C-alpha positions in Angstrom: 40.0 104.9 20.7 40.3 102.6 23.9 37.0 102.0 25.7 36.4 100.7 29.1 33.5 99.0 30.9 33.5 101.5 33.8 31.1 104.6 33.8 33.6 107.3 34.4 36.7 107.3 32.0 39.2 109.4 30.5 40.5 106.8 28.0 40.9 108.2 24.6 41.2 111.3 23.0 39.7 114.5 24.5 38.1 115.6 21.5 36.1 118.4 22.8 39.3 120.0 24.2 41.1 119.6 21.0 38.4 121.2 19.0 37.8 124.1 21.2 41.7 124.6 21.7 42.4 124.5 17.9 41.2 128.4 17.6 39.2 127.6 14.5 41.8 125.8 12.5 39.9 122.4 12.7 36.7 123.8 11.9 34.0 126.6 13.1 31.1 126.2 15.5 27.9 127.2 13.5 25.1 126.0 15.7 25.0 125.3 19.7 21.9 123.6 21.3 21.7 124.2 25.0 20.1 121.6 27.2 18.3 122.9 30.1 17.6 120.9 33.5 14.6 121.5 35.4 15.0 122.7 39.1 13.8 119.6 41.1 10.7 120.0 43.2 12.2 118.5 46.3 15.7 117.5 47.4 17.2 116.0 50.6 20.6 114.3 51.6 20.8 111.2 53.7 24.0 109.9 55.8 24.6 106.2 56.4 27.2 104.3 58.3 28.6 101.0 57.9 30.8 98.6 59.7 33.5 98.2 56.8 34.3 100.1 53.6 33.3 96.9 51.7 29.8 97.0 53.0 29.4 100.7 52.0 30.7 99.9 48.4 28.6 96.9 48.1 25.5 99.0 49.2 26.4 101.5 46.5 26.5 99.0 44.0 23.3 97.5 44.9 21.4 100.9 44.8 22.7 101.4 41.3 21.7 98.2 40.0 18.3 98.7 41.4 17.8 101.7 39.3 17.2 104.0 42.3 17.5 107.8 40.8 20.3 109.1 43.3 21.6 112.5 42.5 24.9 111.9 44.3 26.4 109.2 46.2 29.8 109.6 47.9 31.7 107.2 50.5 34.4 108.2 53.2 36.1 105.6 55.1 36.6 105.9 59.0 40.1 107.9 58.8 38.6 110.5 56.6 35.5 110.7 59.3 38.1 111.1 61.8 40.0 113.8 59.8 36.6 115.8 59.7 36.4 115.6 63.4 39.8 116.5 64.0 39.9 119.4 61.7 36.5 120.9 63.1 35.6 121.7 59.6 31.7 121.1 60.6 29.7 121.7 63.5 28.6 118.0 63.6 30.5 115.3 65.5 30.8 112.3 63.4 31.0 108.7 63.9 34.3 107.6 62.9 33.2 104.4 60.8 32.8 104.2 56.9 29.9 106.6 55.9 27.7 106.9 52.7 26.5 110.3 51.6 23.4 110.4 49.3 21.8 113.3 47.7 18.1 112.8 46.4 16.0 115.3 43.9 12.7 115.0 42.1 9.1 115.2 43.1 8.3 115.2 47.0 6.6 111.9 46.7 9.5 110.4 44.5 12.2 111.6 47.0 10.5 109.9 50.1 10.1 106.7 48.1 13.7 106.7 47.0 15.0 107.3 50.6 12.7 104.3 51.9 14.1 102.2 49.0 18.0 103.0 49.7 17.1 102.4 53.4 16.0 99.0 52.7 19.0 98.3 50.5 21.5 99.6 52.9 20.1 97.6 55.9 20.9 94.4 53.8 24.6 95.5 53.8 24.8 96.0 57.7 24.2 99.7 57.8 23.8 101.5 61.1 22.5 105.1 61.6 20.4 106.4 58.7 20.1 110.1 58.9 18.1 112.2 56.5 17.7 115.8 56.1 14.2 117.4 57.1 15.3 121.1 55.7 17.6 122.9 53.6 19.7 123.8 56.7 20.0 120.4 57.8 20.9 119.1 54.1 23.9 121.6 54.0 25.2 120.5 57.4 25.1 116.7 56.5 26.7 117.5 53.2 29.3 119.6 54.6 31.5 116.7 55.6 32.0 115.5 52.1 32.6 119.3 50.9 35.2 119.6 53.5 37.2 116.2 53.0 40.3 117.5 51.1 40.8 120.7 53.1 40.4 118.8 56.3 43.3 116.5 55.4 45.3 119.2 54.0 44.8 121.0 57.5 46.6 118.0 59.3 49.8 118.5 57.3 52.9 119.0 59.3 56.1 120.9 58.0 57.4 118.7 55.3 54.2 116.6 54.8 52.4 116.4 51.8 49.1 114.6 50.3 49.1 112.5 47.4 45.5 112.1 46.2 44.8 109.3 43.5 41.7 108.9 41.1 40.7 105.5 39.5 37.6 104.3 38.5 36.4 100.6 37.7 33.3 98.9 36.7 30.7 98.9 39.3 30.8 95.1 40.0 34.5 95.4 40.9 34.1 98.6 43.2 33.9 96.5 46.4 36.8 94.4 45.5 39.3 97.4 44.5 38.3 99.5 47.5 38.8 96.8 50.1 42.1 95.7 48.7 43.4 99.2 48.3 42.1 100.0 51.6 44.3 97.0 53.3 47.2 98.1 51.5 46.9 101.6 52.8 46.7 100.4 56.4 49.7 98.2 55.8 51.6 101.5 55.0 51.4 102.6 58.5 50.8 106.2 57.1 47.8 108.5 57.7 45.9 107.8 54.7 42.1 107.6 53.7 39.6 106.4 51.2 36.8 108.5 49.8 35.2 108.9 46.5 32.1 109.4 43.9 31.2 105.6 44.1 28.0 106.2 41.9 30.4 106.5 38.9 32.5 103.5 40.2 35.2 106.3 41.2 37.3 106.5 44.2 40.2 108.4 45.7 43.0 107.4 48.1 44.5 110.5 50.2 47.8 109.7 51.7 49.9 111.9 54.1 53.4 111.4 53.8 56.8 113.0 54.3 58.0 114.1 50.9 61.5 114.5 52.0 61.6 110.7 53.2 62.7 108.6 50.2 61.6 105.3 51.7 58.4 106.6 52.6 57.8 108.2 49.2 59.0 105.0 47.5 56.4 103.0 49.7 53.6 105.5 48.7 54.3 105.2 44.8 54.5 101.4 44.9 50.8 101.4 46.3 49.4 103.8 43.8 51.2 102.1 41.3 49.7 98.7 42.2 46.1 100.3 42.6 46.2 101.9 39.2 47.6 98.3 37.7 44.8 96.6 39.4 42.2 99.1 38.2 43.5 98.4 34.7 43.0 94.7 35.0 39.7 95.4 36.4 38.8 97.2 33.1 39.0 100.6 34.5 
């Protein structure tokens, strides 16, 4: 089996899918152990802005290396934040700059400590606004931008347009590098394209809006995507 250094990987055989899909020809399940997760006492959401996508990715790497127990950590670049505003998918007007979304869970004291720790780390990476939710309603409101990311992009399609969404993961130490390089290549395309991702896994996506009927445009998009995949593999992703 091929192994990689990144946290999230689909390399190798899908043994679970293979066994379940065999309909009993490879074996029978005789016992199942179910693991239950305790509902956290407290949860909260924080949203943090950054001057560049590299600063955001570097902050995410630092948070994980510091061992801060973050339930979820997502990033969206300035283009994607603009898409959210244009589509009107959320009630809030967002700053159109690279933005990180954090989810925290645990005890009340633990959540507050983790928020404070993350705030200190993000300041070291030039963070701007740091907003955290004070109740469940505000949590849902702050997280809504991340939930609506793909649908907001799809809503901006014109006739003949399509959205190409990519998905790669790299070791955390290389995350700022690949996001910065890939972001520049997207900007150089001259097309409407954004970067977003589950950076807690070293995972990110590119969403590119292009004319599928235009061979030249499609070829340019394919090249950028193939280069990104090759780069991720070179980085042990």
